[in-house]
Each structure stands twice: as C-alpha cells, then as structure tokens.
C-alpha positions as a printed Julia matrix, in Angstrom:
325×3 Matrix{Float64}:
 -49.25  -23.95   -81.07
 -45.85  -25.49   -81.94
 -43.71  -23.33   -84.2
 -40.19  -22.36   -85.19
 -38.99  -19.05   -83.87
 -36.08  -17.13   -85.42
 -34.14  -15.75   -82.49
 -31.54  -14.09   -84.73
 -31.52  -12.06   -86.87
 -34.23   -9.86   -85.46
 -36.72   -8.54   -88.03
 -35.89   -5.13   -89.58
 -32.18   -5.45   -88.85
 -29.97   -3.51   -91.27
 -26.59   -4.95   -92.17
 -23.71   -3.31   -94.0
 -21.18   -4.27   -96.64
 -18.05   -2.94   -94.99
 -15.43   -1.6    -97.42
 -12.48   -3.56   -96.07
  -9.17   -2.68   -97.72
  -7.65   -2.68  -101.18
  -6.22   -6.07  -100.26
  -9.39   -7.69   -98.94
 -12.08   -5.94  -100.95
 -15.61   -5.41   -99.69
 -16.67   -7.51   -96.71
 -20.14   -8.99   -96.35
 -21.55   -9.38   -92.84
 -21.45  -12.8    -91.21
 -24.85  -13.38   -89.63
 -25.12  -15.69   -86.64
 -28.57  -17.07   -87.3
 -30.42  -18.93   -84.59
 -33.75  -20.77   -84.58
 -35.58  -22.79   -81.95
 -38.85  -24.53   -81.42
 -41.53  -23.34   -79.08
 -44.55  -25.29   -77.92
 -42.89  -28.73   -78.12
 -41.9   -30.83   -75.12
 -39.25  -32.08   -74.99
 -37.57  -29.35   -77.05
 -36.16  -31.03   -80.23
 -34.08  -27.99   -81.3
 -30.62  -29.39   -80.51
 -31.03  -32.53   -82.61
 -33.15  -31.23   -85.47
 -31.8   -30.71   -89.0
 -32.71  -27.19   -90.04
 -32.69  -25.98   -93.65
 -31.89  -22.33   -94.17
 -32.62  -20.46   -97.4
 -30.99  -17.05   -97.82
 -32.14  -14.63  -100.53
 -30.85  -11.18  -101.44
 -32.85   -9.18  -103.98
 -32.2    -5.73  -105.39
 -34.03   -3.74  -108.08
 -31.8    -1.11  -109.69
 -34.82    0.89  -110.84
 -35.64    1.7   -107.21
 -32.57    3.95  -107.12
 -31.83    7.32  -108.71
 -30.89    6.8   -112.38
 -31.11    3.01  -112.01
 -32.37    0.92  -114.92
 -34.91   -1.91  -114.88
 -32.5    -4.63  -113.73
 -32.91   -7.05  -110.85
 -29.94   -8.57  -109.05
 -30.65  -11.71  -107.04
 -28.6   -14.12  -105.0
 -29.89  -17.25  -103.28
 -28.23  -20.11  -101.44
 -29.09  -22.83   -98.93
 -27.48  -24.08   -95.73
 -28.24  -26.84   -93.24
 -27.49  -27.04   -89.57
 -27.96  -29.63   -86.86
 -29.35  -27.63   -84.02
 -30.59  -24.1    -84.19
 -27.3   -22.25   -84.68
 -26.14  -21.46   -88.22
 -23.44  -18.95   -89.22
 -24.44  -17.43   -92.57
 -21.5   -16.51   -94.77
 -22.4   -14.92   -98.09
 -20.75  -16.3   -101.25
 -21.03  -13.01  -103.15
 -20.95   -9.31  -102.33
 -24.56   -8.24  -102.73
 -26.88   -5.69  -101.18
 -30.6    -5.14  -101.13
 -33.56   -6.77   -99.41
 -32.56   -9.83   -97.39
 -34.84  -12.7    -96.4
 -33.82  -15.71   -94.37
 -36.17  -18.65   -94.04
 -35.68  -21.7    -91.87
 -37.57  -24.94   -92.04
 -37.57  -28.36   -90.4
 -39.62  -31.55   -90.7
 -40.57  -33.45   -87.57
 -42.98  -36.32   -86.9
 -45.32  -33.72   -85.49
 -45.34  -31.7    -88.73
 -43.43  -29.42   -91.11
 -42.39  -26.06   -89.78
 -41.1   -22.86   -91.42
 -40.38  -19.29   -90.46
 -39.31  -16.29   -92.6
 -37.71  -13.06   -91.51
 -39.12   -9.64   -92.36
 -37.57   -6.29   -93.17
 -33.9    -7.27   -93.31
 -31.65   -5.14   -95.52
 -28.0    -4.96   -96.61
 -26.56   -1.53   -97.37
 -23.24   -0.46   -98.88
 -20.51    1.65   -97.27
 -18.21    3.81   -99.4
 -14.51    2.92   -99.18
 -11.82    5.24   -97.81
  -9.9     7.46  -100.18
  -6.49    5.91   -99.52
  -7.78    2.37  -100.17
  -9.3     3.49  -103.48
  -5.97    4.99  -104.51
  -4.11    1.8   -103.59
  -6.57   -0.34  -105.54
  -6.37    1.94  -108.58
  -2.6     2.03  -108.55
  -1.64    4.47  -111.31
  -2.53    8.13  -110.98
  -4.59    8.13  -114.18
  -7.03    5.6   -112.74
  -7.13    7.39  -109.4
  -8.12   10.57  -111.23
 -10.7     8.76  -113.37
 -12.33    7.46  -110.18
 -12.47   11.07  -108.91
 -13.98   12.36  -112.14
 -16.45    9.56  -112.7
 -17.92    9.18  -109.23
 -16.28   11.54  -106.78
 -14.73    8.36  -105.29
 -18.14    6.88  -104.48
 -19.28    3.32  -105.04
 -22.63    4.02  -103.41
 -25.07    6.91  -103.58
 -23.84    8.54  -100.39
 -21.05   10.79   -99.19
 -17.52    9.73  -100.11
 -15.49    7.89   -97.48
 -17.81    5.85   -95.27
 -21.16    7.21   -96.52
 -23.91    4.55   -96.34
 -26.66    3.9    -98.89
 -29.21    1.34  -100.04
 -28.13    2.07  -103.62
 -25.03    1.87  -105.78
 -24.15    5.1   -107.55
 -25.7     5.03  -111.04
 -24.66    7.3   -113.9
 -26.71   10.41  -114.51
 -27.04    9.61  -118.22
 -29.38    6.71  -117.42
 -27.23    4.22  -119.34
 -26.64    2.0   -116.32
 -23.08    2.98  -115.51
 -22.33    2.15  -111.92
 -19.88    2.52  -109.07
 -16.52    4.16  -108.59
 -15.47    3.78  -112.22
 -19.01    4.21  -113.6
 -18.62    0.97  -115.57
 -21.05    1.19  -118.5
 -19.69   -0.53  -121.61
 -19.25   -3.45  -121.45
 -22.28   -3.74  -119.22
 -21.49   -3.8   -115.5
 -21.54   -7.14  -113.75
 -23.47   -7.82  -110.55
 -20.17   -7.58  -108.67
 -19.59   -4.13  -110.21
 -22.71   -2.9   -108.42
 -21.73   -3.92  -104.9
 -18.01   -4.74  -104.69
 -15.96   -1.56  -105.01
 -12.71   -3.41  -105.63
 -14.3    -5.48  -108.41
 -15.59   -2.23  -109.91
 -12.08   -0.78  -109.96
 -10.71   -3.99  -111.43
 -13.26   -3.87  -114.24
 -12.57   -0.18  -114.83
  -8.85   -0.94  -114.99
  -9.49   -3.62  -117.6
 -11.52   -1.17  -119.67
  -8.8     1.48  -119.4
  -6.05   -0.95  -120.39
  -8.14   -2.24  -123.29
  -7.86    1.23  -124.85
  -4.08    0.94  -125.19
  -3.95   -1.01  -128.49
  -6.36    1.35  -130.26
  -4.55    4.41  -128.92
  -1.08    3.12  -129.76
  -2.1     2.07  -133.28
  -3.62    5.41  -134.21
  -0.43    7.07  -135.53
   0.16    4.08  -137.84
  -3.44    4.31  -139.02
  -2.86    7.94  -139.95
   0.36    7.1   -141.8
  -1.39    4.4   -143.79
  -4.49    6.34  -144.76
  -5.0     7.38  -148.37
  -6.24   10.81  -147.29
  -3.0    11.48  -145.39
  -0.86   10.36  -148.31
  -2.77   12.78  -150.51
  -2.0    15.61  -148.1
   1.68   14.66  -148.21
   1.62   14.73  -152.02
  -0.05   18.13  -151.97
   2.49   19.43  -149.47
   5.32   18.31  -151.75
   4.02   19.9   -154.94
   6.88   21.93  -156.38
   9.42   20.58  -153.88
  12.45   18.77  -155.21
  13.47   16.67  -153.5
  10.16   16.03  -151.69
  10.05   16.41  -147.94
   9.93   13.2   -145.94
   6.92   13.56  -143.65
   7.26   11.72  -140.34
   4.27   10.82  -138.17
   5.75    9.84  -134.79
   4.2     7.39  -132.38
   2.59    8.87  -129.31
   4.91    9.52  -126.4
   4.06    7.62  -123.2
   2.37   10.76  -121.84
   0.34   11.25  -125.02
  -0.62    7.59  -125.06
  -1.95    7.79  -121.51
  -4.01   10.87  -122.32
  -5.47    9.16  -125.37
  -6.36    6.12  -123.23
  -8.15    8.46  -120.82
 -10.07    9.86  -123.8
 -10.89    6.33  -124.87
 -12.21    5.49  -121.41
 -14.9     8.13  -121.88
 -15.28    7.18  -125.53
 -13.67    8.36  -128.75
 -16.35   10.37  -130.54
 -16.31   12.22  -133.83
 -13.93   11.78  -136.79
 -10.55   13.12  -137.81
  -9.57   14.46  -141.22
  -8.74   10.95  -142.45
 -11.95    9.1   -141.62
 -10.8     7.63  -138.3
 -12.44    8.21  -134.94
 -11.21   11.39  -133.32
  -8.52   10.73  -130.72
  -7.05   13.03  -128.1
  -4.45   14.28  -130.6
  -4.64   15.08  -134.3
  -2.39   16.02  -137.19
  -2.25   19.85  -137.34
  -3.79   21.36  -140.48
  -4.06   24.98  -141.57
  -7.31   26.76  -142.46
  -7.16   25.35  -145.99
  -6.71   21.79  -144.73
  -3.0    21.56  -145.57
  -0.35   19.92  -143.42
   1.41   22.17  -140.97
   4.99   20.94  -140.85
   8.32   22.55  -140.04
  10.98   21.21  -142.39
  14.41   20.66  -140.82
  17.88   20.79  -142.4
  17.63   17.09  -143.3
  14.51   17.78  -145.38
  12.32   16.02  -142.85
   8.97   17.29  -141.66
   8.03   15.79  -138.31
   4.37   16.03  -137.37
   3.87   17.63  -133.95
   0.69   16.15  -132.52
  -1.94   18.73  -131.65
  -4.25   18.16  -128.7
  -7.8    18.55  -129.96
  -9.57   21.5   -128.27
 -12.85   20.7   -126.53
 -14.74   23.02  -128.86
 -13.63   20.94  -131.87
 -15.15   17.79  -130.43
 -18.78   16.69  -130.83
 -20.89   18.48  -128.25
 -24.45   19.56  -127.66
 -27.74   17.73  -128.06
 -27.55   14.27  -129.58
 -23.85   13.73  -128.8
 -22.26   11.62  -126.12
 -19.13   11.85  -124.05
 -17.56   14.86  -122.38
 -15.67   17.08  -124.88
 -13.45   18.28  -122.03
 -13.12   14.89  -120.34
  -9.33   14.59  -120.37
  -8.8    18.06  -118.91
 -11.44   17.35  -116.27
  -9.69   14.12  -115.32
  -6.27   15.78  -115.25
  -7.37   18.46  -112.82
  -8.59   15.94  -110.24
  -6.62   15.51  -107.03
  -6.71   11.83  -105.89
C-alpha cells in the first residue's frame, strides 16, 4: 500500500536543549527531518511538496511541584522533496510530534512520529555567573535553585522537567521566577530566566531606596522625634540617612524574596529598621552639633514573620550572602 515513511527522526528519539553560553543562551536542536514515499512507482518524493507540522507540548503538573499549566508550541514548514531542516523558533521542551503530509493525484498521505521528546540540560556554573553579572545575582541563583534550571544535578544534569519551587506557587528555573508569573521562556531558557530574575531584582531598587524618606515623612516617626526631644532645649535634629550602597543592595535582596511584616511606622518591614529601645523610644547618639543620626539596624531573623501562615524566608539575606557563586 502506498504511504509516506518518516526516515528521520526515528520514533522515540530524545533530543536536548543544550545550554550554550551566556552569550548565545540555550540552544534548541536542529532536526534534519526526512520523508519519502513507498509503494509508488515512479517515486514522486523528489518533486512533491511536503507539509510539516511540528508540535511541542509540556504539562507542568507532570513534574515535581509543577502547577496545572500547559506550555505548547506549534509551527508549520514546507519542503519540496523529502528533506526538511527543522529549526525551532522558541526554546521549549516536552513531548515532540512531527507530522508530514502530501497530496498527490493518487491520494492524500500523512505520517506522524511517536515518542519524541526534548529534555533540558543545566548550564555550566561559569556561564551562569557571566549571565548574572553582579555577585548579588550570582548568589541569589545559588540560593534559589542551587544553580539549576532543570530538575537534575547542577552543571550538565539532564531532565524532562524545569525546576519548580517547593512552595507549589509555580516559581521556576535558576532564579525561581514566581511573581510576576514566569513566562514560557522562563521555564526552558536559562538565560531568559536570569534576565527576568535580574529585572525583578532591579525593580526592587526604587522601593528600597525610597524607604528612608518614607520613614522621615511618617507621622509616627515625627511623634517619636517629638517624644525624644521632650525637655531638650534646643531640640536635637534627628537625621535619617539614606541607605549606603551596601545597605541598598541587601534590602533589594530582601525584596527579591519579598518584604513581609511591618515596621514601627506602618510600612512594610525592610532589611533595616530604625533602632528603638524596649519602650519604643528612638535610640540615638547625640553629637557635639546637637545632631542625632539614626544608625540603621539590620532586622534579626527572629523579628521577622515566621512559622505557619507566613511566607518568605526570615533569614533569606544571610542565606544568600553565605553562598559561594
């Protein structure tokens, strides 16, 4: 009986998304597909227009900690003759099907592959560090995922699945991108995942840098200043300094994990706070110029929200800082 045969790829072939470099990003396989007719004389393969349909489908829920989310990619190619190089437009993994069809005067023909799969390969450590750039992001990648994009050993481990966050909230990949929700690229393209994580980290800068001004402007802080100055003549000028560059970076790291809880002035709790004594009064050393400069106090882990019903890691910043990229 006349039919189309798919010579390549062979059923049940497993392909890999190679990590590439920080410059190139993840590299999809290029598949040299080939089809031919059998049972027809003369053989029309060389002059026939073939239509190829390529589909990649992945269900996140099939993986550890994955949520009910399906990622699909589909595209179509044509070739004259049975040879067709398949170049993927997006970095995607999962179940792969390739169908080929052709219409001839003798009938319409179609063939579909079976059991094809695309897996992911974890990128090398040095390429991750190059893509992250700054040490803070390199350390966040260590803390969040152990430098793994996929659920396999770091540095060249292979898996069917991206690495999903253990909290079940759908965070994924090297930077465990969670909020905003990870894109389809975040699941499969390690460099895109780092890029998105970098955007999230940098987006924390305005909130972190504006926090000291928010403290200065709060009514509750002004009340503490008034209380501090009761009986003082002239009153002490209380100075709330901006964060230093080092403090700002640490607060951005805290923001990456999520600012949780509240400070004494009704704001979200940052990495640093205004020091208060046991009675809730300002702790300030007054200098010879009658100025009291606030010395920012790093909030201890035990003073952060923790336990059942809370979110975020109370000791996140310290855990990030101890990582070795």
